C-alpha positions in Angstrom: 2.6 36.6 58.6 0.4 33.4 58.8 2.1 30.6 60.5 2.2 28.3 57.4 4.4 30.8 55.7 7.0 31.7 58.3 9.3 28.7 57.7 11.0 29.8 54.4 14.6 28.5 54.2 17.5 30.3 52.8 19.5 28.9 50.0 21.3 29.4 46.7 20.0 30.7 43.2 22.1 29.5 40.3 21.8 30.8 36.7 22.6 28.0 34.5 24.5 28.5 31.2 21.7 27.2 29.2 18.8 29.1 27.7 19.9 32.6 26.4 16.6 34.3 25.5 13.0 33.4 26.0 10.6 35.6 23.9 6.7 35.2 24.3 3.7 36.8 22.8 1.1 36.5 19.8 3.2 36.7 16.6 6.6 36.5 18.3 7.8 33.8 15.8 7.2 36.0 12.8 8.7 38.9 14.4 11.8 37.3 16.0 12.8 34.2 14.3 14.9 36.1 11.7 16.7 38.2 14.2 17.2 35.2 16.5 19.1 33.4 13.6 21.1 36.5 12.7 22.4 36.7 16.5 23.4 32.9 16.0 25.0 33.7 12.6 23.1 30.7 10.8 22.7 30.5 7.1 21.6 26.8 6.9 18.8 25.6 9.2 17.5 22.1 9.9 13.8 22.4 10.6 12.4 19.5 12.7 8.6 19.2 13.0 6.1 16.4 13.7 4.5 14.9 10.5 1.1 16.3 11.6 2.2 19.9 11.1 4.8 19.6 8.4 2.8 21.8 6.0 1.0 23.7 8.7 0.5 27.3 9.3 3.4 27.7 11.7 5.8 26.1 9.3 4.7 28.4 6.6 5.2 31.4 8.9 8.8 30.3 9.7 9.8 29.7 6.2 8.3 33.1 5.1 10.2 34.8 7.8 13.5 33.0 6.7 13.6 34.0 3.0 17.3 33.8 2.0 18.1 31.2 4.5 18.6 27.5 3.5 15.9 25.5 5.3 16.1 21.7 5.2 13.0 20.2 6.8 12.6 16.8 8.3 9.2 15.7 9.6 8.7 12.5 11.6 6.5 10.8 14.0 8.7 10.7 17.2 6.4 10.2 20.3 8.8 9.2 23.2 11.7 9.6 20.7 12.3 6.0 19.8 16.0 5.4 19.4 15.4 4.2 15.8 13.8 7.4 14.8 16.7 9.4 16.2 19.0 7.2 14.2 17.0 7.7 11.2 17.0 11.4 11.4 20.8 11.4 11.9 21.1 9.2 8.8 19.1 11.7 6.7 21.5 14.6 7.6 24.8 12.5 7.5 27.3 14.7 5.8 25.1 17.9 6.1 26.3 20.7 8.1 23.4 22.9 9.4 24.2 25.9 11.5 21.2 25.6 13.7 18.3 23.4 14.4 14.7 24.8 14.7 12.5 22.4 16.6 8.7 23.0 16.3 6.4 20.7 18.3 5.9 19.1 21.7 8.5 17.6 24.0 9.1 14.6 21.7 10.2 16.8 18.8 12.2 19.2 21.0 14.0 16.2 22.6 14.6 14.6 19.2 16.3 17.8 18.2 18.6 17.8 21.3 19.6 14.1 20.5 20.2 15.0 16.8 22.5 17.8 17.8 24.4 15.9 20.5 24.9 12.8 18.4 25.6 14.7 15.1 28.4 16.5 17.0 29.8 13.2 18.2 29.7 11.5 14.8 27.4 8.8 16.2 24.7 7.4 13.8 23.9 3.8 14.7 21.4 2.6 17.2 23.9 0.5 19.2 26.1 3.3 19.5 23.5 5.8 20.6 22.4 3.4 23.4 26.0 2.6 24.4 26.8 6.4 24.9 23.5 7.0 26.8 24.2 4.1 29.2 27.8 5.2 29.8 28.0 8.9 28.8 31.0 11.0 28.7 31.4 14.7 28.3 31.0 16.6 25.0 34.2 17.6 23.5 32.6 19.9 21.0 29.4 22.1 21.5 26.4 21.0 19.4 25.1 23.4 17.0 22.5 25.9 18.5 18.8 25.1 18.9 15.7 27.3 18.7 12.6 25.7 20.3 9.1 26.7 19.4 6.9 24.6 21.7 3.4 23.6 20.4 2.3 22.1 23.8 2.9 22.7 27.5 5.2 19.7 28.1 8.3 21.8 29.0 11.1 20.1 27.3 12.3 23.4 25.6 13.8 24.8 28.9 15.4 21.6 30.2 19.1 20.8 29.7 18.4 17.0 29.2 16.7 14.8 26.7 15.4 11.2 26.7 15.3 8.3 24.3 13.2 5.3 24.5 14.5 1.7 23.7 11.3 -0.1 23.4 13.0 -3.4 22.8 14.4 -3.4 26.3 11.5 -1.2 27.8 14.1 1.4 28.8 14.2 5.0 28.9 17.6 6.5 28.7 18.3 10.2 29.4 21.4 12.5 29.1 21.7 15.7 31.2 24.2 18.1 29.7 24.3 21.8 29.8 25.2 21.9 26.2 22.0 20.1 25.3 19.9 23.1 26.1 18.0 25.2 23.6 19.6 28.5 22.8 16.3 30.4 22.3 12.8 29.7 23.0 9.8 31.4 21.3 6.4 31.0 23.0 3.8 32.0 20.5 0.1 31.0 20.8 -0.1 31.1 17.0 2.4 28.1 17.0 -0.2 26.1 19.1 -3.2 26.5 17.0 -2.9 23.1 15.2 -2.4 21.2 18.5 -5.4 19.1 19.3 -7.4 20.3 22.3 -6.9 17.2 24.4 -3.2 17.2 23.7 -2.9 20.7 24.6 -4.8 20.2 28.0 -3.1 17.0 29.0 0.3 18.7 28.3 -1.0 21.5 30.7 -1.6 18.9 33.4 2.0 17.7 32.8 3.1 21.3 33.4 1.0 21.4 36.6 2.8 18.3 37.6 6.2 19.9 37.2 4.9 22.8 39.3 3.2 21.1 42.1 5.0 17.8 42.7 8.3 19.7 43.2 6.6 22.3 45.3 5.1 19.6 47.7 8.3 17.6 48.1 10.6 20.5 48.6 11.3 22.6 51.7 9.7 26.0 51.7 11.5 28.6 49.6 10.4 32.0 48.9 11.6 32.2 45.3 10.9 28.8 44.0 7.4 28.6 45.7 6.4 32.0 44.3 7.3 30.9 40.9 5.6 27.4 41.1 2.5 28.9 42.9 2.1 31.4 40.1 2.5 28.7 37.5 -0.2 26.5 39.0 -2.6 29.4 39.5 -2.4 30.5 35.9 -2.7 26.9 34.7 -5.6 26.1 36.9 -7.2 29.4 35.9 -6.7 29.5 32.1 -6.3 26.0 30.8 -10.0 25.6 29.9 -10.2 29.1 28.7 -7.5 28.4 26.4 -9.6 26.0 24.2 -11.7 27.5 21.6 -11.5 29.4 18.3 -7.9 30.8 17.7 -9.5 33.9 16.1 -10.7 35.0 19.6 -8.3 37.3 21.3 -9.2 35.9 24.8 -8.1 32.4 23.6 -4.7 33.7 22.4 -4.4 35.6 25.7 -5.3 32.4 27.8 -2.8 30.4 25.6 0.1 32.9 26.2 -0.5 32.8 29.9 -0.5 29.1 30.0 2.8 29.1 27.9 4.4 31.5 30.4 3.1 29.4 33.3 4.7 26.3 31.8 8.1 27.9 32.0 7.5 29.2 35.5 6.8 25.6 36.6 10.6 25.1 36.3 11.9 28.6 35.7 15.1 27.3 34.2 17.8 28.7 33.7 17.2 29.9 37.2 17.7 27.1 39.7 16.9 27.5 43.4 18.4 25.3 46.1 17.5 25.5 49.7 20.1 25.2 52.5 18.7 22.0 53.8 17.2 20.3 50.8 16.1 16.7 51.5 16.2 14.5 48.4 12.7 13.2 47.6 11.5 10.7 45.0 9.0 12.4 42.6 6.7 9.5 42.1 4.6 10.9 39.3 7.6 12.1 37.4 9.5 8.7 37.8 6.6 6.4 37.2 6.0 8.0 33.9 9.2 6.5 32.7 8.0 3.0 33.5 4.6 3.6 32.0 5.9 5.2 28.7 8.6 2.4 28.2 6.1 -0.5 28.7 2.8 0.9 27.3 3.7 3.9 25.1 1.2 6.2 26.9 1.7 9.8 26.2 3.3 11.7 29.1 0.3 14.1 29.4 -2.1 11.2 29.9 0.3 9.7 32.3 0.1 12.9 34.3 -3.7 13.0 34.1 -3.8 9.4 35.5 -1.1 9.5 38.2 -0.8 13.1 39.6 -3.9 13.0 41.8 -3.1 9.6 43.2 0.5 10.6 43.9 -0.7 13.8 45.7 -3.1 11.8 47.8 -0.2 9.3 48.7 2.0 12.2 49.8 -0.9 13.6 51.8 -1.7 10.3 53.6 1.9 9.1 54.3 4.0 12.2 55.1 2.9 15.0 57.5 5.3 17.5 55.8 4.0 16.8 52.5 0.4 17.0 53.7 1.2 20.5 55.0 2.7 21.6 51.7 -0.4 20.3 49.9 -2.5 22.4 52.4 -0.3 25.5 51.9 -0.5 25.4 48.2 -4.4 24.8 48.4 -4.8 27.7 50.8 -2.6 30.0 48.6 -4.4 29.1 45.5 -7.8 29.9 47.0 -6.6 33.3 48.0 -4.3 34.0 45.0 -4.1 37.7 44.1 -1.6 37.6 41.3 -4.1 36.6 38.7 -4.2 39.2 35.9 -8.0 38.9 35.5 -8.4 39.5 39.2 -10.8 36.5 39.4 -10.5 33.7 42.0 -9.2 30.4 41.0 -12.4 28.7 41.8 -15.9 29.7 43.0 -15.9 27.5 46.1 -13.2 26.2 48.6 -11.5 23.3 46.9 -8.1 21.6 47.7 -5.3 21.3 45.1 -6.2 17.7 44.1 -9.9 18.5 43.5 -8.9 21.6 41.3 -6.7 19.3 39.1 -9.3 16.6 38.9 -11.9 19.1 37.9 -9.9 20.2 34.9 -9.2 16.6 33.8 -12.8 15.7 34.1 -14.2 18.8 32.3 -11.7 18.2 29.6 -13.0 14.6 28.9 -9.4 13.3 29.7 -8.9 10.0 31.6 -8.4 9.8 35.3 -7.6 6.1 35.5 -4.6 4.0 34.3 -7.2 1.3 33.1 -8.7 4.0 30.7 -5.3 4.4 28.9 -4.9 0.7 28.3 -2.7 -0.3 31.4 -3.7 -3.9 32.5 -4.0 -4.5 36.2 -1.6 -7.3 36.2 1.0 -4.9 34.8 1.2 -2.7 38.0 3.2 -5.0 40.1 6.1 -5.4 37.6 6.2 -1.6 37.2 6.3 -1.0 40.9 9.2 -3.5 41.3 11.2 -2.0 38.5 10.6 1.4 39.9 11.8 0.4 43.4 14.9 -1.3 42.0 15.9 1.6 39.7 15.6 4.3 42.3 16.8 2.6 45.5 20.6 3.2 44.8 21.2 -0.6 45.5 19.6 -0.7 48.9 17.2 -3.7 49.2 15.3 -2.1 52.2 14.8 1.2 50.3 13.9 -0.7 47.2 11.1 -2.6 49.1 9.8 0.7 50.6 9.8 2.4 47.1 8.0 -0.6 45.6 5.3 -0.5 48.4 4.7 3.0 47.7 4.6 2.8 44.0 2.3 -0.2 44.2 -0.2 1.8 46.3 0.0 4.8 43.9 -0.5 2.7 40.9 -3.4 0.7 42.4 -5.2 3.9 43.4 -4.6 5.3 39.9 -5.9 2.2 38.2 
């Protein structure tokens, strides 16, 4: 075995009590949504969608497949899940008793559905009450109604057991992690993604790459998690650009299906792998996204495009272990043999960072924070807030985090 792969650590695999079923493939929504509802025992459904697809093709498919089921639809603009939007949706269903929520959309719609379920079960409706609970959460006494998630992007909220809400008035992102928040079922169907704008689709794919590679780089080597994340990165790098084009083409549907599966493999929840000697690491690209979104409302996919390459370069320059992990994944990707098309990831030797930047550039997406409206004089305050919020109260550690975040942001700008 090559020396760079002989240091795998033992550990523990947990199977969280979260997602029950994941179904994938072209047409899986039409084939499976009715059966999925029957398994839940739902007769009344709340259908949450973005406004942009409220009368779209996938919504029509869902309603046609649910003849005989009462479907109440709410369509909102919910990017980053502003707390006021969550409160408004709760007020619209106040007194109603849906048996299930079907969320169709990207991470904002899916997170909104989680929030609606949690606060509906708690009897909380007002903005101040929602913020108060999220700042000092308690356990859920009653399980929220089930959720079926049908993602239209590659952002990945569907498989997590958390959701986030933004309080733009205080430039604060608040999250709740709770097993009962999770989706019950996920349906990955390329047909559901056909109305997603190309740049939103690709940028959400860069976000999925972020989920795969940043955790890979900052974690100790582990056979199970590394294999899943490597496969995720390989499929996304190979098929993201191929997934753009006419939805009538079988090869486009095929590419989108592989990208959707790769999005799940980036995190592989409900399977969670922990190594014996895990060292906690700050995920700079993940965490800085909270600062940028709360202050400037930049979509998370574009944040990943503008920060991930800079973060990876910072890891490589400042930590020998992380540098070796980036070299490991770069080497493995260049020789990846699990690709179903049996084609190489790239035609020439490139490292991981170059591969990611190539996709961003070829897609016409922004590579710099200045290109998404971030002013240079805003970098310092974001770095300082980042240091304080992630330091655990240690002033020395806060200074170190602030210094690193400042370097990353300056490079990304």
